[in-house]
C-alpha positions as CSV (number, residue, x, y, z in Angstrom):
1,M,80.3,93.3,129.9
2,T,82.8,94.9,132.2
3,I,83.8,98.6,131.6
4,I,87.4,99.0,132.6
5,V,88.6,102.4,133.8
6,S,92.3,102.6,134.2
7,T,92.3,105.6,136.6
8,C,91.2,105.7,140.2
9,E,88.3,108.0,141.1
10,D,90.5,110.5,142.8
11,S,92.5,111.1,139.7
12,P,92.0,114.5,138.0
13,I,92.2,112.6,134.7
14,M,88.8,111.0,135.3
15,S,86.5,114.0,135.3
16,R,83.1,113.8,136.9
17,T,81.4,114.2,133.6
18,H,83.3,111.3,132.2
19,R,82.4,109.2,135.2
20,L,78.7,110.0,134.8
21,F,78.9,109.0,131.2
22,Q,80.6,105.7,132.2
23,L,77.9,105.0,134.8
24,M,75.1,105.6,132.2
25,Q,76.9,103.1,129.9
26,A,77.2,100.6,132.7
27,L,73.5,100.9,133.5
28,R,72.7,100.3,129.9
29,T,74.8,97.1,129.6
30,A,74.7,95.5,133.0
31,P,71.9,92.9,133.6
32,P,69.3,94.7,135.7
33,P,69.0,95.3,138.5
34,A,72.6,96.3,138.8
35,T,73.8,96.6,142.4
36,A,75.9,99.5,143.5
37,A,78.7,97.0,144.4
38,R,78.6,95.7,140.8
39,L,78.6,99.1,139.3
40,A,81.4,100.3,141.6
41,E,83.5,97.3,140.4
42,M,82.8,98.0,136.8
43,L,83.9,101.7,137.1
44,N,86.6,101.1,139.7
45,V,85.0,103.6,142.2
46,T,83.4,103.3,145.6
47,T,79.7,102.3,146.2
48,R,79.3,105.7,147.9
49,T,80.3,107.4,144.6
50,I,77.7,105.3,142.8
51,Y,74.9,106.3,145.1
52,R,75.9,110.0,144.6
53,D,76.2,109.7,140.9
54,V,72.9,107.9,140.5
55,E,71.1,110.8,142.2
56,T,73.0,113.2,139.9
57,L,71.8,111.3,136.8
58,R,68.2,111.3,138.1
59,S,68.4,115.1,138.6
60,L,69.6,115.4,134.9
61,G,66.5,113.5,133.7
62,A,67.5,109.8,133.6
63,V,64.7,107.6,134.9
64,I,66.5,105.0,137.1
65,D,64.4,102.6,139.2
66,G,65.7,101.0,142.4
67,A,67.5,102.0,145.5
68,A,70.6,101.2,147.6
69,G,70.6,97.6,148.6
70,F,68.3,96.5,145.8
71,G,70.1,97.5,142.6
72,Y,69.3,99.9,139.8
73,T,67.5,99.6,136.4
74,L,67.7,102.2,133.7
75,I,64.1,102.8,132.6
76,E,64.5,105.9,130.4
77,D,67.7,107.2,129.1
78,A,67.6,111.0,128.9
79,A,71.0,111.1,127.1
80,L,69.5,109.6,124.0
81,P,66.8,111.1,121.7
82,P,63.5,109.3,121.3
83,L,63.6,106.4,118.8
84,S,60.9,104.8,116.7
85,F,61.1,101.9,114.3
86,D,58.6,99.6,112.6
87,D,59.0,95.9,113.3
88,D,61.0,95.1,110.2
89,E,63.4,98.0,110.8
90,L,64.0,96.7,114.3
91,E,64.7,93.2,113.1
92,A,67.1,94.6,110.5
93,L,68.9,96.6,113.2
94,V,69.2,93.6,115.5
95,L,70.4,91.3,112.7
96,G,73.0,93.8,111.5
97,L,74.4,94.5,115.0
98,R,74.4,90.8,116.0
99,D,76.2,90.0,112.7
100,V,78.9,92.6,113.6
101,T,79.2,91.0,117.1
102,A,79.7,87.6,115.4
103,V,82.2,88.5,112.7
104,A,84.0,91.7,113.7
105,D,87.2,92.2,115.7
106,P,86.9,92.5,119.5
107,A,86.7,96.3,119.7
108,L,84.0,96.5,117.0
109,A,82.1,93.6,118.5
110,R,82.0,95.5,121.8
111,A,80.8,98.6,120.0
112,A,77.9,96.6,118.5
113,E,76.9,95.3,121.9
114,S,77.0,98.8,123.3
115,A,74.8,100.1,120.4
116,L,72.2,97.3,121.1
117,A,72.2,98.3,124.8
118,K,71.6,102.0,123.9
119,L,68.7,101.0,121.6
120,R,67.2,98.8,124.3
121,A,67.4,101.7,126.9
122,R,65.5,104.2,124.7
123,L,62.9,102.1,122.9
124,P,59.3,101.9,124.2
125,P,58.7,98.8,126.4
126,T,57.0,96.8,123.7
127,Q,59.8,97.4,121.1
128,A,62.5,96.9,123.7
129,H,60.9,93.4,124.3
130,R,60.9,92.8,120.6
131,L,64.6,93.8,120.4
132,E,65.4,91.5,123.3
133,H,63.6,88.5,121.6
134,A,64.1,89.3,117.9
135,V,63.3,86.5,115.4
136,L,66.4,87.1,113.4
137,T,69.9,86.6,114.7
138,A,73.4,85.8,113.6
139,H,75.8,83.2,114.8
140,R,79.3,82.0,113.7
141,Y,80.2,78.5,114.9
142,V,83.6,78.6,113.3
143,P,85.4,81.7,114.6
144,L,87.3,83.9,112.3
145,P,91.1,84.0,112.8
146,E,92.2,86.7,115.3
147,P,93.8,89.8,113.6
148,G,97.6,89.9,113.9
149,V,97.4,93.7,114.3
150,D,95.2,96.2,116.2
151,A,92.1,96.4,114.0
152,Q,90.9,99.5,115.7
153,V,94.2,101.3,114.8
154,L,93.9,100.0,111.3
155,R,90.3,101.3,110.9
156,Q,91.4,104.7,112.2
157,A,94.3,104.9,109.7
158,T,91.9,103.9,106.9
159,W,89.4,106.5,107.8
160,E,92.1,109.2,108.2
161,E,93.7,108.1,104.9
162,R,97.2,107.5,106.4
163,T,99.7,105.2,104.7
164,I,100.7,102.2,106.9
165,R,103.6,99.7,107.0
166,F,103.4,96.1,108.3
167,A,105.0,92.7,108.0
168,Y,103.0,90.1,106.0
169,T,103.1,86.4,105.6
170,D,101.4,85.0,102.4
171,A,99.7,81.7,101.8
172,E,103.1,80.1,100.9
173,N,104.6,81.3,104.2
174,R,106.8,83.9,102.5
175,E,107.4,87.0,104.6
176,T,107.5,90.5,103.1
177,A,107.4,94.1,104.3
178,R,104.5,96.1,102.9
179,E,103.7,99.8,102.7
180,V,100.1,100.4,101.6
181,D,97.3,102.9,101.4
182,P,94.4,101.2,103.4
183,L,91.1,101.5,101.6
184,S,88.6,99.2,103.4
185,V,88.3,96.3,105.8
186,V,86.1,93.5,104.5
187,Y,84.6,90.7,106.6
188,L,84.7,87.6,104.5
189,Q,83.6,84.0,105.3
190,A,87.2,82.8,106.1
191,S,88.9,85.9,107.5
192,H,89.0,89.7,107.8
193,C,90.8,91.3,104.8
194,L,92.2,94.8,104.2
195,L,91.7,96.1,100.7
196,A,94.6,98.5,99.9
197,W,96.8,100.0,97.3
198,C,100.2,98.3,97.7
199,H,103.2,100.5,97.1
200,L,105.4,97.4,96.5
201,R,103.2,95.8,93.8
202,R,101.9,99.1,92.5
203,D,98.4,97.5,92.4
204,F,95.4,96.8,94.5
205,R,95.8,93.9,96.9
206,A,93.8,92.1,99.7
207,F,95.7,91.3,102.9
208,R,94.3,88.9,105.5
209,L,94.5,90.6,108.9
210,D,95.6,87.4,110.7
211,R,98.7,87.3,108.5
212,M,99.7,91.0,109.3
213,R,102.2,91.9,112.0
214,T,103.9,95.0,113.5
215,L,101.5,97.7,112.1
216,E,103.1,101.2,111.9
217,L,101.9,104.6,110.7
218,T,104.4,106.0,108.2
219,G,103.4,109.6,108.7
220,A,102.4,110.0,105.0
221,S,98.8,110.8,103.9
222,F,97.0,109.9,100.7
223,R,94.0,112.1,101.4
224,P,91.6,112.7,99.6
225,R,92.1,109.7,97.4
226,R,90.6,106.9,99.4
227,V,87.1,107.0,98.0
228,A,88.3,107.1,94.4
229,L,90.8,104.3,95.0
230,L,88.3,102.1,96.7
231,R,85.9,102.6,93.8
232,D,88.6,101.5,91.4
233,C,89.6,98.6,93.6
234,L,86.0,97.3,93.8
235,A,85.5,97.7,90.1
236,K,88.7,95.7,89.4
237,M,87.5,92.9,91.8
238,S,84.1,92.8,90.2
239,A,85.6,92.6,86.7
240,S,87.9,89.8,87.8
241,D,85.0,87.9,89.3
242,S,83.0,88.3,86.1
243,E,85.9,86.9,84.1
244,H,86.3,83.9,86.4
245,A,82.5,83.2,86.1
246,Q,82.6,83.4,82.4
247,G,85.6,81.2,82.2
């Protein structure tokens, strides 16, 4: 996975601390041994900077094997606390993160891959091997439709309890403008859906992310009502499912 840094190494925007953090993440995710040239390409810096920063990381406690010309392998990650899981816990973690990689939007999928890399870098060798070759995994052979809006912005608005506005096309190809209080993003078998309180319908609604366009933040907040609203929304959905099952 390539880490893209939009600023050059001479820019004051990219602080040395930030660059060291990026290098640690690159060492976690790049297939070992990662050459200085490969790391320099990932971080958009020079190989000379990589050599210097690797030595700095070593002085801070990171155990990095390798040398210039041979590549580097992160053996022990001092930035992360010690971790210990039993075998079933480890399988559950791998399954959950790989399932996120398979079904989530691109930003969240990258976050799941990054989390797996951090786990691998801090586990004891035997458990790191088990993580790498876990029995359980998750695959999706039919990809979910791509969201029509920035899912990362949508998740942030949901967490911050901010009312949003977007254009929506329903199953009959009718277009409407919606203003909603976002409550939760649900990963279903066919698509990603936003559960929300719809101001237009004055009721709870589920919106497919691939049918949403032109997401905007209205500036209004519905804090601290999200948890209570989501609870009511899920209760209504559960009651509706029960009615359909009985019918």
